[in-house]
Structures are given as structure tokens and as C-alpha cells.
N, C-alpha and C positions, 0 to 999 in steps of 0.2 A: 596380634596383627601376624594375618596370614604369614606361611614362610618360605624363602625361594630354593627353587629348588637348583641345587648346584652340583653338577656334573661335570667331575674335574679332568675323567679318559675323555664326553665328548665332546671337547672341544678342541671343532680341527679345523686344518690347514684347507682350504679349495685351490684345487691348481686349477689353474687357465683354460682347459681344454677341453673339447667338443665333446665327439663323438668317441668309442663307448665314455661314459665321465669314468673318474677316479675314486675311486674310494680316496678319504671321506671326504663327504658332499653331504651337511648333515642333512635339507634338506631333501636332495634327491635319493639319499638312504633310508627316508622314514617311509618318503612316497616308494620307493623299490620296496620296500617292508610290507606297507599296506598291501599293494596290489600285488604283490608272488608271495608273501608268506600267509596261504590263506590257509591249510590242515597243517595237524599234528605237532610238531617241534615247533616253537614261537611263533607257531598263528596269533592272527591277528583275529577279535571277535566274532567282525559282520558273519563273517560266511558260517557260525555255527550255527545263525537264524533261518540260515532257505536250505535246511538238512535235514530232511528232506524237504519236494521245493514246495511242498503241500505244506507248510510253517509254516503256524502262524503263532507268535506269542503270546496272544491275548486272551485264545481260547480252543480247544479244538472243537470238529466238528462243523466248522464257519460256512465251511467252502471260500473263504478268504487264505491268504498267502503272503508271506511278509513280503517275497518278490515283488509280487505284483502290486503293490505296494508305493515297493523303491522305484518302480518305475517310472511308474506314474510320475509321484515326486517327482522325479524328477522331468519329465518332462514338463508338467508344469509351470516349477521353476521356469526353465528355462524358454517357457511357453510367451515368455515377456516381452522379448527381446525385442528390436527394431534398428533392422537396415539403413534406415531413413538417421536415424542419431543415434546408431549408434550405446542407446539404454536398454537395457535388461537383458537378458538373459542367464546359463546357472551359476547366481553367485550365490545361493541358497535364501535369496529376499522370502522364500514363501512361508519358512519359521515363523514370519513378524507375524505377529494375530492381524493387523489391518490386512494382511494380506490372504492368511490363509482362511480367515472368515468372509471372503467372498463368494458370492452364490454361486461363481464359475469352479472353486474348489474348493464343493461339496463334501462329504462325508470326514472322518476322521485318521483315514489313512495318513495323513501329511503327517497330527499329530503323530501316532502310533509310528512312523517311520523315522523324525527324529525325535525321539526316547533313544531307540536302537544308535542310532549314525553317529549321533553326536558324540558318543561317547566312544569313538572310535577315532575320534580329534586327539593332534598334541600340539607340541609348542611352534611345529615345524606347517600344517596345513591344518586347516580348518573344516569348516561344515561342509564351507558348496566344494571343496574337492572334497573328498568324504561320501557327502552325496551324491555325484558323480563313479566318485569309484564304488556304491555298494550299487547302481544299476549294473555296472559290467558283471561287478561276481554274479549277480542273481540271474544276469542272460547268459556266464558264461557255465555257469554249475550247474544250469539246468537245461544244458542240453543246445544249446547257445552257438553260436560262430567268438570267437577269442576277437574281443576289441581294444584296437588302441588305446590307450591313456593317457591323454599329459596333467600335469598337475599346475598349481600356483594361480585357483583361481581364489577369487576375493571375496569373502565376507563379505554383501550389503549389511548395511545400517538401516535403511529404510524402506518402505515396498517399490517392488516398481507398479506401470502403470497396468491396471488390467488390461486381460488380449487373452487369456485359455479359450481356446474352440468349444464351443458348449455343441449337443445334438441337434436341439431342437433349431440353431439356425443355418438359412442355407446354402444349395452350396456355394456360389458367389461370395459370400462371406467367409466360407471356410477355402474359401480357392485365397481372396486376400489377404486371413488371419498365418498361413505357413506363407504366402511369397512374403508378410514383414519378416517373418523369421528367418528369412530366406534360404526356402525352398520352394520349386517351380510346382505344379502341378500331378507331376510325375511321379515324383518326391515325396509329395504328399500323400499318396495314394501308398508309395510303399511305403511313409514313414506308418499311416495308421495300421496296414496290414502290421507291421512289423511289431508299432508300438506306441498308441493315442493316450486311450484314458485310461488305459492299464497295460501290459504286455498283452494283447492276442493273445499270442500261443496259451499264455494261462492266466490269463484273467477274467475277469465279468464287470458285471452293472450288480452293484447290492442295491436292492427294494429298499433300505430309507431313507438313503439320501437321494433315490429315482424312484418313488412311487409311482410315476407316471410313464416308465419305460418297463420295471422289473413289476410283475405280481408280487404275493407272498408263494413259494413254494411246496411250505407242507413238507420239510424232510429236513427227517432228523440227524440227517448229517452234514444238514446246510442250514444253519439256524440262523443265517444271515441273510437267506436268499441270495442266493446273488447265483446272474446266469452265465453260463461260462461262454465265453468267446467261441470256441472250436472240445471236438471233443477229448478232445487232448491238453486239457487244461495246467497241467506241470509238467512237460516237459515243452521246451520248444521245437517245431517244427512249422510244415508250411498248409498244415492241417486248415485255418482262417480264408485260408486263398482257395487250396481244394475243396472244399467243403462250402467256399461260395459260387465256385463255378456247374459244381454239380449242383447246385441247387440242394440242396440235403443243410444248408448252415441254420446252427439255430441262435447263431449272434442275435443280440436282443438290442445290435444300434440296422439289423438289416432287417433281418424277420417279427422285429418287437409289435405288439397291437398297438403301438403307437407311434406311425406313419411319419409325423412331424417330429419325432428322437431317430428315427431308423438314417442318423444323417453316413453311417458308414456305405447303408446302397446307394446314398447320392453320387460319394466322395468315387468308392471303389468302380463304379458307371458309367464314372463323369469319362472318362477316356474309351468308349464300348467298350469296354472289360477288359483290354490290352495289356494294360498293364500286369492287372493278377491272374491273364492265362497266363500268360508267361510267370508270375511266381508261383502257378500254382504247376505247371508242365515242369519245375525244376526245381525242385530244393540244394540244389547247391546254389543255385541262383539266388532264391529268398534270404538262404545264409548269407552270402556275400554281400548279395545287395542290405539285408538286415546291418550287418559287420559297418558297412559306408553308412552307413545313415544314421547308427544310431553313434558310432564318434565323432560326426556334425555335430550332431543332437549336444552330445557330453561339452565339445567345445564351441559352442557355441554362448559365446562372452559378452560381456561391454566390451565396447571397443578399445576402453585404455584398458584392460590386463594382457600383459604377452600371459602365457602358456608356454611351458618347459616344449622340449624334445619328447618327445614319445619313449615310456617310459620301460625300458630292459630291463632288464633279468641281470645282474651283474654273477658273469662265472665262478668265482670266489668271492666276498662277502667276510668282514669277521663283520661281528652283531657283540653288544652287551657289554662293550672291550673294558676293564675298568682299575686302577691303577690305587692302588691305597696303603698309604704308609705304617708300619709294625714296624715300633724298632726303626729298626738303622736298613731296616729292609723293606720292600716294594713289593707288594705282592697285582703281579699279572695276572687275570682271572679272562672270559669271553672265550665264544664260539664261532666256528664261521661254517658259514655252507657254500657248502658245494652244489651248485646249479645243475638240475638234470639231469643226474648220474643216480648212481645207490651203489650202497658201501662193499658192493663186492667187484665192482665197477673203478670207486674210487681206490683200492686194495688203501697200502698205510699209509697217512696221511701224519707229516710231521711239519715241525714249524721251525725257522730258523728266525732270530731278532738283533740288528746291529745297536749297537751301543754306543757314549758319547766317549769313550775313549779307545774305540777303532776295533772294541772286539764282537764277536760275535757268541752269539749262544742258540743251543737247540734243543727239541725233544721232540717225543713221537707226543701223537692228540689222541684221545681218548674220543672211543662213538659216542655222539647222543642219543641220535632223533634221526628219524627219516619226517617229511612234512611233503605235500602236495599242494598244487592248483592247476587253475583253469579248467575245474570240471576233474582231474585226474589226467589232464595231458600233462602234465609235466613234477616229474617227483627229484627234491632233494636231501639229502643228507647235510648232520652235522657236527661238529663233531669241537669236545672242549678245550680251554687250552690246560691239561694236564697229561702224563703219561696213562693213569690211572682212573681219574675220578674226573668225568667230564665237566661235574660242580665244582671243580679244584679249583686250585690257581697256581702259579709257578713263583717261586721266592726268585729279585731279581737285589744286587749289590745298587745301592742307593746312590755310590759312587757317580759310578757307570752309569746307570739310568737306562733308557730304552729310546731308538730314533726312530725304528718299522720294523715292521713284519714281513715273512714272508715266509710259502706254503708248498711246500714238497707233495707234489699229490702222485700216487703212486710213482714215482721217478722224477716228475719233469717239475720243476721247478714254475713256480703261479709268484709273479711279480707284480703284477700288472705294469710291463714291459722296459721293464726294468727301475720302475718309480721306487718301488716299494709302496708298504700298507702304513703309513704315519700314521704314527702314537706320539701324544704330544703329552712329556713328563714333567711337565716347568712347573703344575702346582697339581694340589690332590689331596683328598680328604687323610685324615689321619685320626686312628685307631685311640687317639686318647680322647677322640670326641664324646660325649655320655649324651643322656639323657636320668635325669630324677626328677623325683615327688620335694614339694614347698605343702606346704600347711598353706590355705587360702582358696584351691583351687586351680594353682598358676603352675605349668610344667614347665622350666626352663633346659633351652635345648643345644648345648655346645657343639657350636663346631669345629675343631681343628683345622686349620688348608695350611698345607707343607707348600713352603715354594722354593726352587730351584735356584740359589745365588750360583753364577758361574764368574771363573776367575783364570781366565783365555791367560794367563801368562805361565803359571803354573798347570794348568788341565786339570785342578779337580773342581768338585761343585760343592756346596754342601746344601741342608734346608732348613730354612727357618717355619715357626712353628706359631702360628697368626692363630689365636680363638678369636672366637665369635660368639655373641648370645642374643637369642633370641630367646619369646616368650610367649604361651601360645595357651590362652585360654579354652581350658578342656567344659565341654559344658556337662552338666549331670545326668 
């Protein structure tokens, strides 16, 4: 039978407090980590797949990129939304074979995307949240604007109705399709310029799934025959607009050999080039417009789904906090992240903790590493819960236990406006747990969990050990 995941330290108490969120809050903490711990110490897995921005997991010199696949997948997933009945939207329904195999979702980019994105999920958020975040990470780390990100999407269990616009459709059909999704004609033009079929600033159209749009290119550095939308396809910029207005574009959906599939030409020119001219004239307008529309795109969800507030980084955030009982001592380990700062600015970092007997402990923290986010726009530093070894631990008296943490950064107390960082010690793992082998291919795993018993009159406490035995079959 599968083994349950027991995390003693991370059973958090939520506080009824709005913005900014108070740590710990399990779902928000997980989303915040995935959103902002992108490169370096404690980094998530997805950002590494889009550096450099022309990286493609499955082969070299294809002309394709993971980033373009992620953004195209997010749009196609969202494009099933209907403002009329509230169905569809970004809910990861495109991962289901019945939807992925539709002609409107031609190509293998969607399957490729979910190979990576599905591995970024955890028990606090699913594939839909991870897919939205993948689009954000791709845009921001390839020169694009910062995108507001919310969590709380719910993974679909059945396919949504068809509805992704296709290049051969006429302008009236495209306007109607985007209106169903919740976008005006002007917004349609901008969203297509920012990124419809794939991110037009560093995407393209591949020959194999679209032979009526792209010819074979016979380029050894572009073996998948990808016709790119502008000349700077690995960097987010407004060249898709400037090259269109100047008449130099090689966009295969504007200047393609098959005018029937030149949907971008019809869409871009549908207002007399007013919108495209404004986007070409101002890189800052292009960036801000794309930021707003991408945020709306990933926030387009079924009407019964309630998203969180925009996820913002906590200025001081404990992470990987663990409590383990060893004989009569509690071992406390973990790290704390200091956001948007560096080691020199952080200075000396210390940690205080309150126990159940009214006492307080303190220690200096050891530097653990640095990290960055949002295309290098933000940096953070990490410190471990030990004065010497950032991956070590602090020994605590089992009777006194621990209630909350506080941090001192360069002489300033950081305690979430007096709340502190609450740590539960009602139960935790014991190192008397063990794994051993038996004949017959079975591995019994005994998990010993110690549970605190409180005696208010005497003001003391003790731990009782509960042994739990699980069996796991091991395949040869």
C-alpha cells in the first residue's frame, strides 16, 4: 500500500488575517515558494527548464522552446472559457487526452509541457495552478513584464467544450471566440500580439502539425522547421508589432504563403492598425498591456472557482522547518528566507524562540545561500537554524518545547507585527522509527510519532510514542 506522507512540523495554524498573509498558511506558503523561489537555494524545478530561453527539453537545434510551449498550452487551456455559462477556463483540462487530441490543439507541445509542469505540483496546489505559474515564469524570465499571479485553480476531471481559435477561421469567428472568452476586439489584437498561438515574441509555427502554414526550412539549426513570429524570438519585446507595422515581418500568420491561414494579418488590421501602431510605438505600453492581459488570461477560470489574492513575497519567511524527537531532546531544523536583500545588507541574523514554560532561547544563524526571482529582478538570502552549520539543528528541551520563532535581522526584530512565526510541537517524528528488510521482498517501515500530553495544573508535559507499521512492496 502507498505510504502516507506525515509532516510533523508543517501542520500549521491559519490566522484569520487578510493582506499580507501571516506565516504559516500552508497553501499560500506553497504557492509563494513556487512563485518566488525560482533560481538558486531552495529553487523550484520549472525555472531551470527555460534558461536559456531557447531551451527545449527534448532535443537541441529544433527551433522550439519550452517557454513557448508553456504559454501556448496556458492559452489553449483558457480559450475554452465561456462567459455565458461560466464553464471552461484555465483548469488544466487540456491535459486530458480527449481535449488534447482535438484538431484545434495540434502538435506535441501540450504533452511536452505537462511532463514538466506536472512534476511541480504538490499537495497544496495542482496542475492548473502550476500551468498558470509556468506561463508567468516563462514570460518574466525571458525579458517580459512582471505578471500578477493568484492561486486556487481547480484541476478539471473532464474535458471542456471545444473553442480554441484556429488560423483558417475568418475574422468574425475570431472576434466572437475572444468575446466568448471575455476579451474585446482591441484586447484580442493585443493578446494575439502578446501571445496567442504561442508567445509571439519568442514562439513560432512548426511545420509538422501545420504543413499548410509552414514549409520545410531545411535548416540544421532548426530541425523542427519552426517559422518564428519575429527576429528576436528568444526575448520578449515588441518586435512582433514593430516589424508588422514596418512591413518587414516574417510572421507566418501574417506573411505566410497560404492567405487563408494568415489570421494575424486579419486580426492585427481589423481596427485599421490603430492598436498595433500604438504597441509598436511604445515598448513600455506593449509590456504593460501584455502584463495586464496575461494576468487576465491566467485568471480566467470556471465561475465556481475562487482565486486567492495576488501572491506577494513574504519579507521574512521560515521554510523546511522540522521537529524531530531524539531521546529526550527535540531537534529543530530549517531555514529562513530574507526577501529582496543580500548578505551584506542582512548583516548578522539571529533567531529567538518562545517555549511553553515562558522561557526564550536565542542563537545566531549560519548563511546558507542566495536565490533570485523574476528574471533576476529580485534577490534573496537564506540562513539555516544553526550558528555554524546551515543544515544543522538546534537542540530544545522536550518539556519546554517551542511555540513560536522570531528573527533579528541587522538589529531589527522581525516577528510579523508581534504575532511571531508559530511552530506546532504537539506531535513529531521520533528517530526510533526504522526501516529494515525481511525475506520475501517486503520492507516494513515503522514510523514512531511522539505526541505531547499537557498537564495544566503542574505546568509540565511529556511525550508518548505511538508506533505505526506500514508495509511497502519492492519490485525487483
